[in-house]
C-alpha positions in Angstrom: 78.4 91.2 117.6 80.5 91.0 121.2 77.6 88.5 122.2 78.5 85.8 119.4 80.4 83.0 121.6 82.1 81.1 118.7 82.0 77.1 119.0 85.8 75.7 119.8 87.0 72.5 118.4 88.0 71.8 121.7 84.8 72.5 123.4 82.7 70.4 120.9 85.2 67.4 121.2 84.6 67.8 125.2 80.7 66.9 124.3 81.8 64.1 122.1 81.5 60.5 123.3 83.6 58.6 121.4 83.7 54.8 120.7 85.8 52.3 118.8 84.5 51.6 115.2 82.2 54.4 114.8 82.5 58.2 114.0 80.2 60.9 115.4 78.5 63.6 113.9 80.4 65.8 116.2 83.8 64.6 115.1 83.2 65.8 111.3 81.0 68.8 111.6 82.7 72.3 110.7 83.9 74.8 112.8 85.3 78.6 112.0 87.7 81.3 113.7 86.5 83.7 116.2 88.4 86.7 114.6 87.5 86.2 110.8 84.0 84.1 111.0 82.0 85.4 108.4 84.7 85.0 106.3 85.6 81.1 107.1 82.0 80.8 107.0 81.5 81.9 103.7 84.4 79.7 102.4 83.2 76.7 103.8 81.7 73.4 102.5 78.8 73.1 104.9 75.2 73.5 103.9 73.7 74.4 107.1 74.9 76.6 110.4 73.9 75.5 113.9 73.6 78.0 116.6 72.0 78.4 119.8 70.3 81.7 121.6 70.0 80.1 125.2 67.5 82.9 126.7 64.1 83.0 128.1 63.6 86.9 128.6 61.2 86.5 125.7 58.7 84.0 127.6 59.1 86.0 130.4 58.3 89.0 128.7 55.2 87.4 127.7 54.0 86.1 131.2 55.2 82.6 130.7 57.4 80.3 132.7 61.4 80.7 132.3 63.5 77.5 131.4 64.2 78.1 127.8 67.8 79.1 128.1 68.6 75.6 129.3 68.2 73.6 126.1 71.0 74.8 124.0 74.2 72.9 125.7 72.1 69.5 126.2 70.7 69.6 122.7 74.4 70.5 121.2 75.6 67.5 122.6 72.8 64.7 121.8 73.4 66.5 117.8 77.3 66.1 117.9 76.8 62.3 119.7 74.3 61.0 116.7 76.1 58.6 113.9 77.7 60.4 111.3 77.0 57.8 108.0 76.0 58.5 104.3 72.6 59.9 105.1 74.2 62.0 107.3 77.1 63.6 106.8 78.6 65.4 109.2 80.8 67.9 107.0 77.7 69.4 106.0 77.1 71.2 109.5 79.0 74.0 111.1 78.4 74.5 114.5 79.4 78.5 114.8 78.7 79.1 118.6 75.4 80.9 120.5 75.2 84.0 122.5 76.3 85.2 125.5 73.2 86.5 127.2 74.3 86.0 130.6 74.7 89.4 131.1 70.7 90.3 130.1 69.6 87.5 131.7 70.8 88.9 134.9 69.2 92.2 134.3 66.2 90.3 133.9 65.9 88.4 136.7 64.0 90.6 139.3 62.7 93.0 136.0 58.8 93.7 135.3 57.3 93.1 131.9 58.0 96.7 130.4 61.9 96.6 131.1 61.8 92.5 130.2 60.5 93.5 126.2 63.0 96.1 126.3 65.4 93.3 126.8 64.0 91.3 124.3 64.5 94.4 121.7 67.9 94.1 122.4 67.9 90.2 121.7 66.5 91.1 118.5 69.8 93.7 117.6 72.1 91.2 118.5 70.5 88.0 116.7 69.5 89.4 113.2 72.6 90.3 112.2 74.5 87.3 112.7 71.6 85.2 111.0 71.6 88.2 107.9 75.4 87.0 107.7 74.9 83.0 107.4 72.0 83.8 104.9 74.0 86.1 102.7 76.8 83.2 102.9 74.4 81.3 101.0 73.7 78.9 104.5 71.0 77.6 106.1 71.2 78.4 109.6 69.9 75.8 112.4 69.0 77.8 115.4 67.7 76.2 118.9 66.9 77.2 122.2 65.2 80.9 123.5 62.0 81.9 123.1 59.7 82.3 120.0 60.6 85.8 120.1 63.9 84.8 118.1 61.1 84.4 115.2 61.4 87.9 114.4 65.0 88.1 114.1 65.2 85.3 112.3 62.9 86.3 110.0 64.3 90.0 109.6 67.7 88.5 109.1 66.6 85.9 106.4 65.3 88.8 104.9 67.9 91.1 104.7 70.4 88.5 104.0 68.5 87.2 101.1 67.4 90.6 99.8 63.5 90.2 100.2 60.8 89.3 102.2 60.5 85.6 103.2 57.7 83.5 103.9 57.2 81.3 107.1 55.6 77.8 108.0 54.7 77.5 111.8 53.7 74.3 113.8 52.3 76.0 116.9 49.5 76.2 119.9 49.9 79.4 119.6 49.8 82.0 116.5 52.2 84.5 118.1 50.3 87.3 116.4 49.7 89.5 119.4 49.6 93.0 119.1 52.9 95.1 118.8 53.0 96.4 122.7 56.9 95.5 123.0 58.8 92.6 122.2 57.7 88.9 123.2 57.8 85.7 122.5 54.0 85.8 121.6 54.5 89.1 118.8 57.2 87.6 116.7 55.6 87.2 113.6 53.2 90.2 114.0 55.9 92.4 114.2 57.9 90.8 111.3 54.9 91.0 108.8 54.1 94.6 110.0 57.8 95.8 109.0 58.2 93.9 105.8 60.4 90.9 106.5 57.6 88.0 106.6 55.4 87.7 103.5 53.2 84.8 103.6 52.5 82.7 106.8 51.2 79.6 107.8 50.3 78.1 111.1 49.7 74.1 111.4 47.5 72.6 114.4 46.7 76.3 116.3 44.8 75.4 119.6 41.3 77.0 119.8 41.4 77.7 123.6 45.2 79.4 123.3 44.0 82.2 120.6 42.0 85.2 121.2 38.8 85.7 118.7 40.5 88.8 117.6 43.7 87.4 116.8 41.6 84.4 115.2 39.5 86.9 113.3 42.6 89.1 111.6 44.1 85.8 110.9 41.1 84.5 108.8 41.0 87.9 107.1 44.1 88.1 106.1 44.7 86.3 102.6 48.5 86.3 103.2 48.1 84.1 106.4 46.6 80.2 106.5 45.8 78.4 109.3 44.5 75.2 110.6 43.6 74.3 114.0 44.1 71.0 116.3 40.3 70.9 116.6 39.8 70.7 112.8 42.3 67.9 112.4 42.2 65.7 115.7 39.0 66.3 117.2 36.1 66.7 114.5 38.2 65.1 111.5 37.6 67.9 108.8 40.9 67.9 108.2 43.9 65.0 108.0 47.1 66.2 109.6 49.0 65.7 106.4 46.7 67.7 104.5 47.0 70.8 106.7 50.8 70.4 106.6 50.3 70.3 103.0 48.0 72.9 102.3 50.9 74.9 104.8 53.4 74.0 102.9 51.4 75.2 99.4 50.7 78.3 100.8 54.3 79.1 101.5 55.8 77.5 98.4 58.1 80.2 95.9 60.2 82.6 98.2 62.5 80.6 100.6 60.6 79.8 103.8 61.6 79.8 107.5 60.4 76.6 109.1 59.3 77.2 112.6 58.3 74.9 115.5 57.3 75.4 118.8 58.1 72.2 120.9 55.2 73.4 123.1 53.2 72.5 120.2 54.3 68.5 121.0 52.6 66.5 123.8 54.2 66.2 126.9 57.4 67.6 125.7 59.0 70.2 128.7 58.6 74.0 127.3 57.3 77.3 128.8 53.7 76.2 127.9 53.5 72.5 128.1 50.7 70.8 126.7 48.8 67.2 127.6 47.6 67.3 124.3 49.2 68.1 121.1 50.9 66.7 118.0 53.0 63.5 118.6 56.9 63.4 118.7 56.3 61.3 115.3 54.0 63.8 113.8 56.5 66.8 114.7 59.0 64.9 113.1 57.1 64.4 109.7 56.2 68.2 110.0 59.9 69.2 109.5 60.9 66.5 107.0 58.0 67.2 104.8 58.8 71.4 104.9 62.3 70.5 104.9 61.6 68.2 101.5 59.0 71.0 100.1 59.9 74.3 100.5 62.9 76.5 99.7 64.0 76.3 103.3 65.6 79.5 104.6 66.3 78.2 108.3 64.9 75.9 111.0 64.1 77.2 113.9 63.3 74.7 117.1 61.7 76.9 120.0 60.1 77.3 123.6 62.1 74.0 124.8 63.7 73.2 128.1 65.5 70.5 129.9 64.7 72.6 133.2 62.2 75.0 134.1 62.3 77.8 136.4 59.6 76.0 138.7 62.7 72.9 139.0 60.6 70.3 136.5 63.7 68.5 134.7 63.2 66.5 131.2 66.4 65.8 129.4 64.7 64.0 126.4 63.9 67.4 125.0 67.5 67.4 124.1 67.7 64.0 122.2 64.2 64.9 120.5 65.6 68.2 119.3 69.0 65.9 117.8 66.2 64.0 115.9 64.6 66.9 114.5 67.9 68.7 113.5 68.9 65.6 111.5 65.9 65.1 110.0 66.0 68.5 108.6 69.6 68.1 107.3 68.5 64.6 105.9 65.2 65.8 104.2 66.8 69.0 102.4 67.1 68.4 98.9 70.8 68.6 97.5 
C-alpha cells in the first residue's frame, strides 16, 4: 500500500478557487489521515470515495498513445470547484487521494511491451486492495485516470470487498476482451471474467471497425455478455440509444455492478484512441446518470482520458467533462 498517496486538506485547499457568497464542493469534501485511513474511511459519513490512478503504462502495453496519467490532477481541481448545493452535497464525497506510480512510469519509459505488461500486473496488485477496502467499508469508489487496464483491479477489489462476483456495464468503442497475453488496457474484462470476479458484462456502442471478428464471435456466443454496436444504434438505426443503455442495465441488474466509461467512446475527447465518430458528451452523461439511477453501483470508472498526450496534443476541457460525469453520478445514485 506504499504507493497510495493520501490527499490532505491543505492540498485540496490549494486547488480551490474560493469566491465570496459561494461554497465550493471542495470546501465540504472529507479527507482522512494517512496513518489509519481504513478506519477513518469506515467511520466516515461519506457515501463516495474519489481515487486517482495517474498512469498510462497499460495503454502503452496495448500499443496505444501515452497520456492518460495527465488527467487526475486537473480533473480533481475541476471537481473541487463545482458548487456545493442541496442537490450536490460535498460532504457525501471523501477524497482519498491517488497512487504515486512515478517510479513505475520511469521504468516504463524505454521498456518493451513484455516489460510494460509486467508493470501493469504490478499496478493491479497495488490498486485492488485499496478498492477492496473501500467497498468493504460500504463506500462507492469513483476512480479517475489511467488506462482501461484498471478495470481489472477495480472488478477484483469490488468482488473481494463484496464477497462475491460483480457485474459490469461499459460504454466503450472497444470490448477490452482481448486474449490473456499479459496485462494491458485491452484485456482487463477478460482477466476479470476468467478469474471469477466479473459475472455479467454489458457493452454499449462498440465500434465494428475496432473489434476483431474472433472477439465479436466469442461475445455473441456467451450468454453472460450482452453488447450493442455504434453502427446498429446510430447508422442502421436497428436500436435506439436509450434502449441500448436500458438493455445493458437490465442485463446487469441484480448483483452490484461496476459502471465503466471509456472516454475514447466520446467524440473529439482527448484520449489514447480519440475518435471523430462516437457518442456525444450529452449521451455519455445520460449513460452515467441512467446507470447510477438503475443499477446497484459498485463503482464508477472514467478511463483513458487525458489533458495532454505524449505526442503533444492538449485539451484541458477533458477535466471539466470528468467533473460533469462525476457529479452526474453522485446526484443520481439513489439515497
